C-alpha positions in Angstrom: -40.6 3.5 29.9 -39.7 4.8 33.2 -36.2 5.1 34.3 -36.5 3.3 37.6 -35.0 0.0 39.0 -36.5 -2.4 38.1 -37.8 -0.4 34.8 -41.4 0.6 34.9 -43.4 0.1 31.4 -46.7 1.6 31.0 -49.3 0.5 28.6 -52.4 2.1 27.2 -55.0 0.8 24.7 -55.5 2.6 21.3 -59.1 3.7 20.2 -59.4 0.6 18.1 -58.3 -1.6 21.4 -60.6 0.3 23.4 -63.5 -0.4 21.1 -62.9 -4.4 21.7 -62.5 -4.1 25.2 -66.0 -2.8 25.7 -67.4 -5.5 23.4 -65.5 -8.2 25.6 -66.9 -6.5 28.6 -70.5 -7.0 27.2 -69.9 -10.5 26.2 -68.4 -11.2 29.9 -71.4 -9.7 31.5 -73.9 -11.7 29.3 -71.7 -15.1 30.2 -71.9 -14.1 33.8 -75.9 -13.3 33.6 -76.2 -16.8 31.8 -73.7 -18.9 33.2 -76.4 -21.2 35.4 -78.1 -21.8 32.0 -74.9 -22.3 30.1 -73.8 -25.0 32.6 -77.1 -26.6 32.7 -77.1 -27.1 28.8 -73.6 -28.1 28.8 -74.4 -30.8 31.5 -77.6 -32.1 29.6 -75.8 -32.2 26.1 -73.0 -34.3 27.9 -75.4 -36.5 29.6 -77.1 -37.4 26.3 -73.4 -37.9 24.4 -72.1 -40.4 26.7 
């Protein structure tokens, strides 16, 4: 905490949190790369189930 008005709080990930952050970034990258295919498959599934 930094004594300012308003109070400033700084956060930092632990080593464990950073390892999770790296995996989530990889998952995000995969999702962005395959988003068109995911959406197409979702639409095809919804068309079959309606």
